[in-house]
N, C-alpha and C positions, 0 to 999 in steps of 0.2 A: 196559082191560077184560082180565082176570084171564083166562090161558092157563094149561091144566091140563100141558102139555108143560113148560112153560118153570117152572112150580111145580116138577114132578117132577125138573127137571134143578137147580134150585135146592138141594133138598132132597138130591139125589143128594150134589152138591158138597159141600154143609155135610159131609156123612157123611165124606165123603173128607178134607175141611182137620180135621175130628174126630180121625183115626186118624192123622193126623201130630202129636199131641201124645204119644202113647205110645210114637209110632214116634221121635221124638227121645227120649224117654227111654230107649230100647233102645240107641239109636248113641251117647247119652254115658255109659251104663251101660258098654257095651262098650271106648269108650275109657279109663273112667278105672279105678281101682285095685279089685283084688275086694273089699278090704274097705270101698267105700265103692259099690257097686254096689245093694245095696237104697236107698241115701239116695240116691243119683240118680234112679232109678225113682219114690221117692216124691215127691220134688220135683215131676215132673212130673205126677204124680195128683192130688197133693193142688191143685196150680196149676189143675186140670179143674174140682175142685168149686169151690174159693173163685171161680174167675174167671166159672162159670156163674151164681153166685147174684150175684157182686159186678155182673153185666154184666144180670142180669134186675132186680134193684133199681135200681141207676144208671146202670149202662155206656151201654145204647143211648139212655137220655133226654139222657143228659150228652153223647152222641157227635152223636146225629141228630134229636135233639129238639129242634127249636127253632135259635137261634142268638143269642149275647150279644156281641156286640165282634167277631166271626169267630174266637173262640177257643174258645169251649166251648159246649154245648147248655143245655139247661135239666133241670127236673126235672119238666115236665108229663107225663112217662110215666112216672111213677115205679113202681115193680113192675109196668111192663107197663101200666098204668090207662091205659084211654082208647083203647085200640086193638082193635076189632071184630074178628068173626072172618072177616068176609071184605071186609073194608079192604086195599085196594089201597095198595102203598110209595109212597111219596113219592118215592123213588128209581127206582122201575121201576114203571110203572104196571099190566105185565103178569104181576105176583107178589103176592100177599097181604104185606101188611107182615110178617108171622109167619116168613114165607119166608125176607125178607130180612134180620131180626132174627136168625133162627136162623144163617144164613150168617156174617153178621159177628160173631156169638157166637164161631165157632170160630177167628175172629184173634184175639180178646180173648185167647183161652186160650193158642196157642202162642206168643205175642208176649212176653209175661215168661217163658214156659218157657227159650227161648233163654238167658235171661240166667244160667240155672243151672249153663250150661256153663262160665261164666269163673271162677267161683268154686266150683268142684266139690272137695270135700276139705277144707273150711275154714271154711265158715259155720254157723254153730246152726243147727238147722233152724227154732228158734220166730222168730229175727231174721227168719230169708229169707220165712217167711210173713207176716210184718207189713210187711216191706218190700215185697215183690208186692202187698200190697193199698194201701201208699200209691202205688206206683208206677201202680198201674192209674189211680188217681185222677189224679195229680198230673202225669205224661207223657202216658200211653198215650190216656185218652179227650180231653185237648184238644189232641194231634198227628193224633188221628185225625177229629177236627171240622175242624180247620184244612184238613189235606189235602182230604177228603172227604166234610164236612157240607157241605147247604147255607149259603152266608155264608162258609165257611171264608176265612181269609186268605191262606192258601197255596195254594186250588185254583183253580176256575175263576172264579168270581166276585172272587178277589182277584188275587192276584199270576201265576197261570196254569201252575203249575207242575202235571205231571201225575204221577201214580203209579198205576201200574193195578191193582196186587195188593200194594202193601206194602213198595216199597221203602225209604222213609222212614218210614212206619209202624211197620213190624213191624221191617225188620232192620237198619235202620243205629239206631233208638230204642234196642232191645234190644242190639246188638252196642258201641255208645257205653257204655251203660249199664253192663253188663259188665264193658268195659275199667276204667271208674272205679270200679266198685264193687270189682272184684278190686286197684287199685292202693290204696283204702283198706284193704283187709284186709291187704295184704301178702302175700307168696309165701308159699309153703308151704315147711314145715321140710324142708330136706334138697332143697329144689329145685334147688341147684347141684352137689350131691356124690351122691344120691340117682340111681340105673339104674332110669328107669322104664318100665313097663312095663304096656302095655295087657293088659286082662286076659280078653278076649274078643271076638275079631275077627269069629266069627260073629255075635255079637251085634250088631257094627256095620254088619254086614251086611245083617243081617235089618233094621234101624233105617233105615238109607240106603233098603232096598226099600219100606218103609212110606213114609217122606217122599218118595220119587219119585213113587210113585202118587199119594198124597193130591194132589202139588203141580199135577197135572194139573185136580184139583178146585179150586185155590186161586187157579190162575190163569185157567185159562176159567169157573170160576164170576164171575168179575168181570165177565164181559161181561151178567150178569145176565138171561141166557136161552140157552135153545137156539137159536144162530143161529149166523152167519157169523163173527162177533169171536169168538164162545166158540172156534169152530174152529181160527183163525186162533192166537188163544192158546194153546191147547193144540199145534199144531205149531211155535212158536217155543218154547214150553217143552222140548219133546222136543229139538228141535236145538241148543238151548241148553246142556241138561243132555249132551248123548252130547259135544259137544266140549267140553266142560269136563272131563268123565270121561278122553279123550283126553289133551289138552291137558296134565293132570295127570300121566299117565301117562307120557308121552313125557318132562314134568321128570324125574321118579323115574327112566328108563331113563338120561337123560343127567346127572344127576348121582350116581346110585348103581348106575349099570350094571344094575337090574332092576326091575320093575314090581311092584308090592305091592297086596294088597288095600286094604289102610286108605288108600293117595294114590287109586285108582282109585273110592273111596267118597266120599272128600272132595272129590275133583273134579266128581263128580256135585252136590252140596251147593252148590258154590261158583259152578257153570251155571245150577243153578236159583235162586239168591240172586240171581245179577246178573241174569237176564232179569224176576226179577219185575217192576221197576217199570215193565219197556218190553214185555213181553207181548203188549199189544193195541194198540200204536203202530207198532212197526218192522217193516220187511220178513224174510223169512225167515231170508234169506241175511247180514242184518245180524245177527239171532238168531246164526248160527253165530259170527260174528267176536266176540261179545258174551260166549259160553260160551269161547270159545277164549282168551281175552282172560283171562278169571277167573282161568284156573290159574296164570299166572305173577304176576298182579298180588297174587292172594290168598297163594299161594305164598310170596313175597318180602317180602310183608308181615308175614306170621307170622314168618318171620326177624329180622325188622326188630323186632318187639315182643319176641318172647324172645331171641332171643342180643345183641341190642345194647342195645334199651333195658331190659332184664328185669324186664319186667313180666310177669306169671305168670298169661296168659290161659291157664287150664288147658285146656281144651278146643277151645281156638280160636274160642271165640264170636265175638270183634272179628276175628279175623283173615278169619273165612269170611262171618259177617253183616254185623260192618259195613263191612268193607272193600268185599266182593261188591256189598254195598249201594247205596255210595256209586258204585264202578264202573258198576255197571247206570244208576242216576240219572244220573250225567252220558253216557253212551252214548246214554239215552234222549232227551237234548238234541239229540245227534248225529247217530241217524239217525230219529227222528220224523218220520213219513209224513201227512200227514193226509187223502192218500184210502184210508189204510187206517180211521183214526179222526179223524175233524174236531173231537175234544176238544184234540189237540195241532196247536201248530204247527211248522211244517216245520223241521227239524232244521241244524244246521252243513253236513252234508253235501249239503244241496240248495240250500245259500247262505243260508240266514237263522239269526241268532243270537238272538231273541228268546225262543225258547224255552230254549235250552243256557242263558240268562243267569237265567232262571225256576228252574233247574235247580238251580244252583250255589247260590242263595240259599235254596231251599228246603231244602237240604241242609244249607247252615250253620245254618239255624233252626232244622232235627231235632237236631242234632249239640249245641246250645247247649241246646235245650229238655229232652234227655234228661242231659246232663251236670250242668245243674243242678240239675234234678229229682230225680237221684240222690245228690248229696249234701244234698238236703233232707230225701230220706225214709229216707238212712241216718242220720242226724242225730236225725229223729224217731225209727226204731226203738231207737237207743240210748239213747233215755228208757225203753224196755221191758226191755231186755235188753243183753249185749254181743253184737257182731257175729260174733264167731268165737270158737272152740271152743279149749279150751286145748290145749297142747301134747301133755300126755298122753292128752286123748282125741282130738285128729287121729293123732296115731301108735298107737292101738288103732284108728281108723278109726270113721266117723262111724255105719255100720250097726249098730255096738255101745253105742258112748256115747250116740249120738242116741237110737236105735229099740229096742235090746236086743234084734235079732235079727240073722241072718247070711244069706245067698242060699245058702250051702254049707255046711250043718251039721258038715260033716267039717273044713272049712276051721280052722286055728288060726295059721297065719302073720299077717303083716306085709302082703303083696303087695296 
């Protein structure tokens, strides 16, 4: 039976998740170079338009409309056809289908937007646009179906892995894809010799604030109703994000002898990423541990990627989202408590191993699908346009070379 309170809650949660995508644009825009900030912002804004149209035409149907071999849906709801105004969602009988569709649509926007952080400052806008369209079709929709869709091979009716709000579907998929794509593109010119300067820390703080606020809808909304599980997911999200902030700040003090705003903001995001798969499955005390652990795990993961492996993950998309998502998925298998949510089996902490094993397999499958899908999408995109801008265009900046505009009309330098 449809419930007006639950419907209102889900529409509010959808709005909160929606605001996360422009929030991500500000976060990335502040972290990047001044000459690329318009490009960083437009990358996320354009994905909002592309992602909505694709979700309405194909995405919802391929993700949640039927089931084929546990891997993909069908085209029976092409352009949302066949869905009546008052029809209850097959995934939650208390809300209309359109409320569920709207909420899930916002996840289809922010997930590919995360990828843009890895390749910031060097990918042609045309190539990025084509790549994201291909990636949504070949990676996001199938993976979301496998994890969340009815009959999906990784979810409840298959392997039994759990992912409350998108550790595999959102963060691992986009993080791994970003890492593979930035490896394909190569490092930015001057990567090892040029002193890097983030251009606008207030933008970073603004982006973090929008992400943090929206993330409460991101996680709590996956309870699919205004209920006790939503309240629990809200509180685990608060606990993990706060613990992530403090742990990263502590690392900053221990290693650099002073706290910084950029590290504090990054710690919040790392804690939120880590709790995403676990938010509706673990106790609040465990959420504190997961968030606190996300700080050192992501911090040293970024050092490994950038300084040891020399991979130019420009704005740490894999360092925060990929590594944080893997950490959170594994910890879900450690601390999952069926008395909180019976969809999960007991974790390692409670003496059972089945859920932990399922989590490992699902993470491996998600990484493999994202990596292989990225290689295919990059190859397809090359059939239309080169992936990378010229050295001249990169040095000028993508704002001018790709869009003919600048965020700061008085600015003439190359920072």
